[in-house]
C-alpha positions, 0 to 999 in steps of 0.5 A: 492755748491752755493744756486743759482746754486742748484736752477738753476739745480733744475728748469732745471732738472724739466723743462727738464723732461717736455721738454723731454715729449714735445720732445717725443710728438712733433713727435706724434702731427706733425703726428696728426695735419697738418701744417694748424692746427699748423698755426691757433693754432699759430695765436690764441696763439700769440694773447693770449701771446701778451695780457697776456704779458701786462695783469697786466700792467707789475707790476708782475716784481715789485713783487720781489723788495719790502723788505717786503713780505706783500708789495709784496702781495699787488702787487700780488693782484693788478696784479690779479685785472688788469688781470680781467679788461684786460680779460673782455676788450679783450673779448669785443674787439674780439666779435666786430672785429672777422670778420675783423680779420678773413679776414685780417689774412686769418684765417676763423673760428677765431671767434670760438676761442674767448672763448678759447682766454679768458681762455688762457689770464687768466691762462697764466697771473695768472701763470706768477704772481704766478711764480714771487711770488714763485720765491720771496719765493724761492719755486723752488721745487714747480715751478719744480713740476708745470713744469712737471705736466703741460707738462703731462696734456697739451700734454696729452690733445692735443694728446687726441683731435688729436686722436679723432678729430684733429683740432686747438682746440686740440692744443689750449686747450692743451696749456690752460690746461698746464697753468691752471695746473701751476695755480693750483699747484702754487696757492695751495702753494700761498694760504698757504702763506695767512698770507702775504696777510692779510694786503692787502688794497686799500690804500697800493695797491694804494701806491705801484702802484704809487711807482712802476709806472715806470713798467706800464709807461715803462714796458707795452710798453717794454713788449708789444714790446717784445711780439709783436716782437715774436707774430707779425711774425705769423700775418704778415706771415698769411697776406702775405702767409697762415696758412700753412707757419705759421705752418712751422714757428710755428714748427721751432720756437717751436723746436728751442726755447723750449730747449734753453728756458727751460734752460734760464727760469731755469737760469732766475728764479734763477737769478732774485731772486739772482740778486735782493738780490745782488742789495739790498746788494751791489747796483750792479749785477756784481758778479752774471752776471760774474758767469752766462754769461759764463755758458749761452754761454757754454750751448747754443753754441753747441746746436745751432751748431748742429741745424745749421748743420743738422736742416733739416735732424733732422726735416724730420727724427723726425717729418715727411717729411711734416716738411722739410721746418720747418727744413730749418727755424730752421737752419736759426733761430739757430744763432738768438736764441743763441744770444737771449738765452744769453741775455734773463736771463740778460735782467731782470737787467733792471727791477732790476735796474729800467732802464726800459726805455732802455728795452723799446727802444730796444724792440721798435727798434727790433719790427720795424725792424722785421716788416720791414724785414718781409714785405720785404719778404712778398712783394717779395713773399719769406718766406725764405728771410723773415726768413733770414732777421729776423734772421739777424736782431735778431742777430744784435740787441740781440748782441748789447743788450748783450754788453749793459747789460754787460756794465751796470753790469760792465763786460769787453767786452774783457772778454765776447768776450774771453768766446764766442770765447773759447766755439765757438772754442771748439764747432767747433772742437768737431763737426768736425765728424758731419761736415764730416758725413754731407759732405758725405751725410750719412742718417738722422738716422746716422747723428743724431747718430753722433750728439748725440755722439759729444754732449755727448763729448762736454757737458762732457768736459763742465762738467769737466771744470765747477766743480760747474756745475758738483756738481750742477747736482749731487746735483740736481739729489739727491734733485730735489724736495727738497727746 
């Protein structure tokens, strides 16, 4: 079995454990906290994510590129310096404008969370940098452990706060603890690599900052636009509606995105390392893309079909009746997230081939279009319309980006469409029993039982067809935490 696939499975296995914990805890959290609590939480975390995405001026993406580990170590230090600078500047900004932000976003009490925002930015940014360093060092076992430990600590804190005194603070602080745990686990291993940082100097940092200047020139704008595309939605919904609507959106977004993102993250981390190596050896990334693309489709397709069919029933049964509206949002988001899931690991090709300008313009166009359609939904007073428009826009732009990435990699569009239609046909055929059960309006519990059965059938077929994937799963179970 290839080392790449074993790394993917290793990361996926560990992050899956973390996600299972998250899924188990979500029904508890949905009953401890109100949609309004989740709405305020989403507003704060959106700000953290937006700022953290550009905290080190996108230099984190360059950590994988130098041939010498000592040069990569200098880039890590550069990132940490920039994170400190960004965090201090952000804190000053929020202290000055917190009152205005509260009024604009209909978010009373926002100023109470400034210190938590600062902590969130610091830990989230540093975790991202350390993830890239350990990806370079192929320390996927350590990354896997950090995923499990962070999920346990973060969810535990949120549940504890929810039992004692439910408020947005419990959800926010749980996320901070999640990232802080990642920093602690990954930081311990990074410190063990101290010999790669002994040659850190101002001159080397300055030289490498100039060598990879395209990352702040194009990467900051691209990362900011990409993050804003996601994080601007809660702000616009809060402006036109209320934190309750933001809460519905937040829950739908989390539940739809989380499992797909876990798989995508595992593939992306291993893909980055492997694709960077292939580019240095051959000048291209065709082989790795050709291997990864069909697996992305085969994994993501059926999960999105299930959500599209019984999203509302699933949310109502698992999370409670108050989250029924979030289930409708989730059904709307399913096609958008599937297309994005395929593209997200592959989009790192732009950084590997140093073509960040294309990524910049794509993210800017996607951001502008999302803002426009959300404003239309807001002006018409219809959040459902806004969700339909943003999902349709996402499907259009991510499909275009997917095809462009395949073209850059040298993959035939006809072959790509064939893979898509193959797994779509298989998914539709396997899901027929669920469609029948839905047509006859069976209870939510029975619908979920049918969904589990057809999912087992589908992924068993996928495992049978993909021998390497099957071998990888077996290998990973035996060696999950070995390097």
